[in-house]
N, C-alpha and C positions, 0 to 999 in steps of 0.2 A: 504494500500500500504506500502511496506517495504522501506528500505533505498536506493534501486535502482529502477528506473522506467522501463527502457529497457536495453538490452545489444546488441547494434547493431555493434559498432566499437570499437576497442582498442583505437582509436583516442579520444573517448569520455571520457576516464579515465585518471586521473592524478596519480602521484606517491602515494599520500595519499590514494586514493580510491583503487588502485591496492593492496597496502600493507594491507588495511583493508579486502579486499576479501581474500588475502592469509592467514591473521590471522584467519579469520572466517573458512577457509578451515581446518586449523590446529585443530580447535575445533571440526570439524566434524569427525575427526579420530576415536574418541570413540563413537560418535553418530552412525556412520555407522555400527559398530559392534552390538550395542544394539538395534538400530532402535527406532524411536519415532513416535508420532502421531501429531507432530507439524503442519503438513499440511494436516491433515486428512479430511478437508472440501474442499480441493482444487483439481481441475482437470487440468492436463497438456495435451495440444494437440500437438502432434508431427507431423509436416507436412514435410515429407522428399521426395522431388521431385528428389533426387539423391540417389544412393545406399549408405548405411552406415552400419557399424557394430558397431564399438567402440563408435562413438558419439551418435547414437540413443540409443543403449542399456545402455550406461552409464547415459544418461539423464533419461531413464526410471527407471534404478536401483536407481538413486539418489532420484527420486520422490517417489518411493515405500518405500525406507528406511526412508523417512520423513513422511510416512503415507498417502501420496496423491494417486490420481488415474491417469490413463493414457489412452488416446485414440488417434487415428490418423492413418496415413498410411505411408508405408515405400518405396513407389515408385509411381511416377506420374501416371503410367498407370492405377492404381486402383482408382484414383480420377476423379472427373468431369473435373479437369483441363487437365488431360491427355486424357481421353476418349471422352470428350464432348467439349473441348476447352474453358472451363470456365476461365475467367480472374483471375489473382492472387488477385486483389482487391476484387472480388466477393467471392472468396474462403475465404479470411480473414474475410470479413464482415459476412459470414455464420458461420465460425468456432468460432468466438468470442462469439456467442450465446451459445456455448456448453461447453466452458472451461474458466478457470481463467488466463491462460497464454499460449502463443503459442511459440513453438520452431520450427524454420523453416530452412531447408536446400534447396537450389535452385541453378541450374546451371548458372543463369544469375547474373552478377555483379549488385549490387544495389538492389537486390530483397528483402533483409531483411529490408532495409530502406523504400522501398515502402510498405512492409507489415506493418511496424510500423505506417506509415502515415495513413493507412486505419483502423487500429485496435484501439479499445477502451480499450483493455486489454494489459498487457505487452507482448513484443516480444523479444525473444532471437535469435540471429543470430548463427545458427549451421553450417555455411559455405555458402558463397555467391560467386558463380562463382570462379574466380581465385584471387579475391581481398582480402578477409578476412575470418578469422576463430577465432574470439576473445576468445571464451571459450577454444579452444585448446592452444592459446597463454598463457592464464592464468594458465592452468594446467601445461604447460611447465615451466612457471616461478615458480610455486609452487613446481614442481619436482626438479628444480635446487636448490631452497632454502632449500628444505627438505633434499636433498642428499648431498649438498655441505655446508650446514649450513649458506649460505649467497648468495647474488647475486652480490652486490658491490665488486669490486676488481677482478672479474673473467675474464678470457679470454675464449671466446666462438666462436666456429667455426660453421657457418651455411653452410651446404654442399648439393650439388645435384642440384635439379631443383629449382633455385631461381627466375626464370622468371614466371612460372605458379603455383608454390607451394604456396597456400594461407596461409598455416601454418607458413612458414618462413616469409611471409610478415607481419602477425600480431605479431609474436614473435619479429621480428626486431624492430617493432614500440614499443612494450612493453619494450624492453631492453633499449630504448632511455631514460627511466626514471632512469636508474641506471648507476653507474660508472663502465663501463665494456669496454673491448676491443673486437671487433668483427672482425672475419676473414670470409670473404665471399668467399666460395670455390665452383666454378662451371665451366663447360665448357664455352667457350666464348659465344656460342649461348644461354646459359641459365643463363646469368648473372642477378643479381638483378636489378630491375628497377631503372634507375637513380634518379627518384623522391624520392624513399625510401632511397637511399644512401645519397642524399642531406639532407633529413630529419634527418638521423642519425648524419651526420657531424654537422648540425646546432645545434643539441642537445648536441654536445660536445663529442660524442662517437668516440673513436679511431678506424677507419675502414680501413682495407686493403683487397684487392682482390687478390686471387690466383686461379690457374687453375688446380692444380694437387692434387691427394689424399694425396701424401706424404707431401706436404706443408700444407694441411688442418688439418692433425692429429697431427702435431708437436706443442709442446709448448702451448697447450690449456688445460683448465680445463674441458670443456664440448664440445663434438662433437654432433651436432644436424644434422642428415642426413635425407634426404627425397628421395622418389622414383621419377623417371621421370614421369611426369603427362601425360601419353599417350593420355588420353581422351581430353586434352585441346589443343593439337597440331592441328593447322588448316591444316597441310600437313603431312600425315603419313610418307612420305619419310624423312622429317626432324627429326621425332622421331627415325627412324631407324638409322640415323647417330649418335645419341647421347645416345641411350638406354643403352649401355654397357660402357660408357665413365667414369663413376664415381662410381667405386665399392670399398668398404672397405672390405678387407679380413683379415684373421688371420695373413698374412704376414706383415700387417701394424701395428700390435700390438706393436712390438718392437720399433716403432717410437714414441709411445705415452708415456706420463708421467704415472707413476705407478698408480696414483689416478684419471686419466682421466675417466670420465663417458661418455657413448654413449647413446644418446636418439634418438628416431625415432617415429613420430606420427602414423606410421603404416596405411595401410598395406604396407609391403615391397615386392619388387620383388627380383631382384638379386643384389641390390645396397649395401646390408649388408649381409655378409657371415654368414650362420647359425652356423658355427664353433665358432663364437664369443659369441653365446648365453650363454654358460656355463662359461664365464670368468667374473672376477669382474668388468670389464668395462661395461658390458651389463646391462642397467637399463630400457630398453624400456617396458618390461612387468610390472615392478613396476610402470612405468609411466602410463600405462593403468588404473591401480587401482586408481591412483591419479585423473584421470578424474571423477570418481564417487564422490570422496571427494570434489573436486573443484566445481562440478556442484551442489552438495548438498548445498554448501555455497551460490552459486549464487541464487538458487531457494529460499532459506531461506531469503536472503537479499532482494529479490524482493517481495516475497509473505507474509512473516511473519510480 
């Protein structure tokens, strides 16, 4: 067993551990290009009960670059859980016989925690319901540190769907370990959960809430924007009311600082204008590659 056991929640990590993960990721930059056989005897099972492109493929790329092997499924319908009604506990107790580590994405809150309780091998949470996405938060922190040279002292705007977006929930929690100012920018109906705001404030983070794009993009070093999570709305009519409410367009670039960077966990819909892609502000496709680097670090710290 490596230096980490599981990775279920960003809440389980302190500043020292997060910094160690980010430092390890920096070392993976050269390893990713050369590739190694560090994990050549290890098998990773990817259990994705929800659709995914970046998270699943970056985990698989990370494992393959470290010399390991991959098995699993990319949608619930092709598994016994989807087709035959198998419980998550039984799925985990079966898959642990086939692999050395499990990476799970599931639509229900708490699913990764349940998986870890029934598993005798390490479990990594690749997204559970609308609550958490810890590896995305870590790759976002790594991207910020890599692109801005630091995290402490920055002003960061979290924009878009702050109610249902699990990426901003985990990132917000991760940022609580740093000396940052956070601007929470969302329509009234998609505001950040009060419990998360209270956690930020208790940690000493300077937090303000705004409701317009114009306020969101001004006077910040990092803009982290997310899509409106249509699939998590209990009422489709509520989604229709807000789907076009928070769009960043090329017209907003003049309001930004010259060195402001824009990050996005992707996929995007129309909340981020494609005209921005070729500007120096756009860093979201570089952010995608950092997902491979960061997940290499996590796999190595758990398995090596």
